[in-house]
N, C-alpha and C positions, 0 to 999 in steps of 0.2 A: 297654569301648571303644566310644564313640559313632561312629554312621555320619554323614558330612556330605554331604549332597546339596543339590544345586541344585535349587528348586522354582521351576517356571516360574509367572508372575502375568499375568493378561491386563492388556493396556496401559489405561493411563488413557482415560479418555472422551475428553479433550481431544486424545490421540494416534491414536483409533481412525479408521481411513478413512471418509470419508463419500463419499456418492453423488453427485454432482454431481444427478441424476434427482432424488431424493429431496429435496436440497436445495430446486431448484426447485419442486417438487410442494408441499413444507411450506409454502413461502413463497407461493405461490397460493392455498393452500387454508385456512391458518391465517387470514388476513382473512375470507376467506368463511365460515368458524365463527363469526368473532366476530361478524360484521356480521346472520349469520341470526337470534339472537335479538333484537337490535336491531330488526330488519324486521319479526318479529314482534310486539313490543311497538307499535312505530308503526302498523301494520297494527287490532292491536286498538282502539287511542285513536281513529283516525278511521272507522273502523269502528261506534263508539259515539255518534262526532259526525254521522255520516251516517244512523245509524238513528233516534237522537234528533230530526231535523229534521222528519220528517213529523207521527210524532206530538205533536211540540210544535206544530208548527199545528194539528193538532185540537183540542188543547187549548185553544189559543187562542179558537178558534170555537166553544169550549163555554163558557167565559168571557163570550165576547161576547153569546151567545146567551141566558145568562141575565142578563146585564146588562141585555140591552133590556125583560125582563120586569120590571125593577124601577124604580117612577116614584118619583121626589122630590117630596112636595107639602108645601110649607112646610116643608121640611128633614128630614119624616119619610117613611121609605121606605114604599111600598106593592108588596109582592110580589104577583104574579100567574102562577104556575107553573103550567099543567096537569098530570093526571097521565101525558098521552102524552108531554111532555117529561122527567117525572122517568123512567118506562120507558126512552126511548131513551138516555138518562145510563147505565142500568142493563143495557143490551142487550150488553155487550161478552161474549164467550164467554171470553176467554183473561184479560183483566185484570178487576182490580175497580176501579170507577171513584167516587170520594166528593166531595161537594163540600158547602160551606154558605155562608151569607148571614150577615154578622154588621153589627150596627148602630153606633150610637153607644155608645163606652166597650166594644165588644167584646160586645155583647148579641146572643144566637143568635135569627136570626129564621126560618130555614130549612136543611134538608140535614140534613149528619151530626155531629151535636153534640160529639162527641170527637175530630175532625177539628182537628190543631193550627193555631192560626193563623200567619199570614205574621207575619213581622219583618222589618224592614228590612234592606238587605244591610250588612255590614262594621260593624255597632253604628253607623249613621247614624239620626238621628232621623227620624220621620216626613215631618216640614215640609221636612227638607233632600233625602229620597231619593226621593220617591215624587210622579209625576206623575198626576193624576186623569183616567182614560181609557186610560192605558196598561198593557197586559197584559205581565207579569213574569214570569219564571221562575225555580224554584227547587226543590231538592230536598229531601224530608224523608222520616221513617219513621214508618207507623202500623203499628200489629198487629204487629209483626216483617216487617215489609215495606218494602222501599223505594218512593218515590214520587216522583212527577216532578210538580210543580204549577204551574200558572197561576193567576194572579191579578190584580187590579185593583181599582182604589178608584171610587167614586161620588161626586160632590159637586156642588152647586150653587157659584156665582160667591160668595157670599155666607157660607157656610157654614163655621163654624170647623174647624179638621183634626180636632179630637176627633170631630165629628159624621158623618166620611166613611161611607160605607158599603164593607165589603170583601165581596169575592165571589171564591171560591176554589174550583178543582176541581183534584183528583188523581187520579192514575192508577198503579198500578202496573207496574213494567217487565217484566213478562213478554216483552211481544212485542217490545220493543225489545232484550233481550237474546237473543231467538229470533232476529232479524233481523240483530242484529251479529255473531252465530256464523257466521250464513251467509254474510256478508260475508268472514270472516276464514276460513271454510272455503275459500269460493270462490279466494281467493289465495292461502293457504298449503298446499291441499292439492296443487296443481298445482305447487309448489314439491319434493313429495317425488319427483316425477317428473324435473323440469327440473335439479336440482340432481345427483343421481347420473349424468344422460344430461351434464350438466355438466364433472363429475369426468372421466368416460369423455372426454369430448373432449379435455379438458386431456392426461389421461392419452396419448391418443392422440397430440394434437400434439406434446407434450415427446419423444415416442419420434420423431417424425417429425425435430423440430427438432434433436435431439442424434444424428440419424443421420451427419452430417459428423465427429463425434468419433469413430465407431466406424469410418468409413472412415480415418480418419487413423490412428488406432490399427494396423489390418489394414495399412496401407500401410507403417509401422513396423516390425511385427512381421515383415511379409514380407520386409524387408531381409536382404541377406548381412551377417554381424558384420562384413566390412572394407569394407562399402559407406557412406563417409562424405559423399557426395555430396549437395546441397543438397535439401530437399523441394519440389517445385514449388508455386506457391500459386496456379496458376490455377483449380482448382476448390474453394479454399480459402474459407470465409465470412469476412465483412468483418472479424466479431470474433475470428476464429482467427489473422487473418493476424500481429497482433505476436506470439502465440505462435509461430508458425511462423517466423517470422522472426529471433526470439529462439533458437529450437533450431537454426537454421540457421547463426547465428553461433556456438553453442556447437559445431556441428559443424565449424565452419572451426577453429576456434580447435584442436580435438582434431585435425584432419588437420592442423595444423602442427607443432602437439606430436609427432605420429606421426611426420610427414615429417623434423622434426629430430633424431628418435631412430633412423630410419632412415638419415639422412645421417650420423649420429654413430657409428653402429655400422660403416658401411661404411666410412667415413676412418679410424675407428680400426683396423680390420684391415687396411685398405691402406697406413697408417702404419707399423703396427707389425711386418708384414711384415719389412721393409728391414734394420732394427735386430737383427729376431730372425734373421734369416738370416745377418746378420755376426756375432753372437755364436754361433751354431752352427758357421759356419765358424770363427772363431778358438778354439773348445773343440776342434774335430776337428784342428786344426792343432797346439795346444798337448799332445794326447793322443800326437800321433806324434812328437814333440819331445824328442829327448834332451840337447840342448846347454842347460845351465843360464840361459844369458844369454837365450838365444831364446825360451825357456820363460816366463822373466819378463818379457819384451816381449809375448808373447800375451796372457800374463794382465794385464797394463796395457791392452791393447787391449779385454780382455772387459771391464775395471772401465768404462773410457771408455765402451762401448756401454752399459754396465747404466745408466750416469748417463744416459746420451742418452735410453734407453728410458722410464727413469724421470720424466725432464723432460718428455717427449713424453706419459707417459700424465697428469702433473698437470696439464698443460697441456689436455688431452682432457678432464678431469673439470672445469675452470673453465670452460670452451666450454660444456659440456652445462650446469653449474649455471645459466650465464648465459643461454643458448637457451632451457631450460627454463621459464624464469619464476620459479624459484626465489628468484633473487636478487630481484626485483620482490617479492616478499613480506617481504625482510627491512625492518625499520624503519630509516627513515633518523634521523639525529641531527644536531645541529649541532656542527662540529668545524673545528679550525684547520688548513686545509691545509698551512699553511708548518709545522708540527710534524709532519704527516706524512710531507711529501716530505723533510724534513731528515732524520727517521729513515731513510726507503729508502736516500737517498745514503749516508750515513753505512753502512749494510748494504752498500752495493755498491764503498766504496771499496777493502777488499782485493783484488775482482778487478780493478780498475782499475789498483790498482799493478802486479799482477802483470803485466797487458798494456801496463804501461809507457803508461797514458793518464790525462790530466789531468781528474779528475771534479770538478766544482764546483757550487755551490749559490747562487742570488743570490736575495733579499728583503729589502726594507726593515722591512715592516710584519707584524702578523698577517695572515690573510685567511679571513673565515669563510664556511663554506658549509653544506649541509645533504646528507648523504651517509651512505652505509655504509663505515666506515673499513676493511673487511675488503677490499671489493672496489677501494677506492679503492688502495691499499696494491698490490694485485695490478696495477692498471693502471698505476701509477708504477714497480714492477718490470720490467713488461715493456717499457716504453718504455726506460728506462735500460739495461736488457738489450738491446734491438734497437740502439740508438744507440752503447754497446760494442763489440757483434758486428759492425757494419760501419764501425767509426773503426779504424784501423791506428795500430802502435805510435808513440807522440810525438804520438799527436794529443789534439783536445780536446773533451771532453762538459760542457755547463753544463745544469744544471737552473733553471728561473728562473720566479718567481711575479711577475703583476705585477695590482694589487688596486685595484680603485676603488669605489665606492657600487653600481654595478649588477651589475658582471662583476669575476670571478676568472680570470684567464689562466694556465695551464699551460703551458709550454714548455720540450721538451727538445732541445736544439741541439746536433750534431756536425758536424766538419768532415772527416768521413770519404768514401766512394765517391759518397755524394750520389744524387739519384734524379731521374728525369725529370718531366717534367709527364703524358706519358702513364700510366707508370708509380705515380704518386702517385693515379690512380684505381681501381687494381686492387690496392693492397699490403694494403687491409683486407678481403679476399677472404682466405678460408681456405686454408691451404697454399700460397700464393701467394709464391713469391718473386724478387725481383728481382735478386739476384745471380746468379755462378757457383754450380756445384755444389759448389763446394771449401769455400765458407763455412759452419759449421753453423747449424743450424737448422730447425725443422719447419713454418715459414710459417703459426704459430698466434699469436705473440704480439702483431699488431697488430690480429687479429680478435679476440682477446678484449679487448682496451682497447676496440674500437669498441662491440661490446656491453653494456662497463661503461659507457663514457659515454652510450648510448642509456638506460640505466637511470637515468642522472644527469640525462633530460632535454637532452642535449647529445651531439655528433658530432666526432670527433676528425679529425683532417687532419694530411697529411705533405707537405711541399713543400719544395723546392730551397730550399736557406739562400740568402737574397738577398746575405751578405758574398761569394757567389760558389764556396763550396766546402762540401760536405755536405750536410744535410736538418733541417728543423725541424718539430718534431711540435707541434701546438697543441691545446688541449682550451680552451674558455671554459666556466666554471660562473657560475649565480647565485649573488650573493652573499647571504647570511643576515642579515637584520635581526631583532634580538629582538622580540617584539611588544610595543607601547606599551601600557603597565598605563594603567587608567582614573585619574581625579585623584580623590585622597582627598577623602572628606566632609568639612566644615568640623567643629571640634572642637565650637564652641559656636554660639549663636545671635548672638553678638557677630561672630565670624569670619565669617558670612553676611552681616551687617550690613555690613560692611565692604567685602566682595566685591561687594555690591550696588549698582547706581547710585543715587544720590538721586533721590527722587520730590519733583515741584514745583519751583517758582522756585529 
């Protein structure tokens, strides 16, 4: 026999709670951590350029100094480079300096014989790329070391290109690397202090900036459980005002719902007290009665009281559902109001016959609206019941539907006791009764009608009958029209051609 136990598993990462503080901190620091390596790379690149500039200038001066020692006589180079000049070139303590002078056809004249000769950049020929007397820079490699080289060509106006004299001076890059590293270090090292300090300042700033959220949370936590008053927005930051306003709107809806529930409970208790008291009285009377006929009368009274209490309970439940918003969540659908009202009238015909009232229905065509069938049946039942209840025997009650392109009008007309203009504004309040105490009723029927009408974007009215006797209840609904489908695409290009206008004359 196996033992089945429910195992708790951690929530998925997408459903776990996220800290707003951590979220903001991540989005602020992530770009910084991404940009920092790029900053180091750019700093290193520009540091190399800065470090090259002064040493390139020195190389240009060396090339120019050697070029002054070369004389061209009848197209032939004559080099007179004293030993002191050669010693000066070799005097660098950090880097090694090399040079050579090459004559026509690359013939070695002086300097370091193994030093690689210059080649015009980008594969261009000497004729196209080089201007005599200009100093050019290039990078090379010699004896396993990187070189930075400066070179120039010497020539007379009548000399052929192949006879030009090449002078080159090369220097290893140790001083340049040291200077570039110093520049990079001077820029990067302070960042190791600045960035942690910036993170601390961001942390402190976020803590201060999110303090209103903490105050708001403390304010809500300090409230009493039954305190549904709105939150004051006086000290709330501008960014939090929409959230607080939405929360206040929710509190207002909850307050209305709680008030409706409390009102319903109070009204239900008040209204049920009378029928329950009557039932108890009739039951006590029946318990003391010995006459069979009187006992049957008491039992009939009890049955009638039970029916009244049952109807009151049903009406209270219907009113609670409509007021509590449950009905608003039910989906509306297209329906024919003529069929719905005809079914309701048919259902109430036996009651009308028992009261000797002529109950009729008038409509000449269908009337489509969008609504909830169950709620609209409750609305129609309460209107018919109200009309039958206030119409004496021999009277007439007519349900009528008048429809046009925009509106479907439901009317329930009677020739009963009628209603005054003053009472017409009060009859839709709960438990209000415009008649004397002898007429049965709870005063909830028309309140239910008004609630259901409002759920269908309408309002109910009850006015004196313009024919002089009785009253007329009216509710106007918007006519439902089916959506227009888009035109179908043409079957082929010939159909499209027939539909398109001609082009040209």
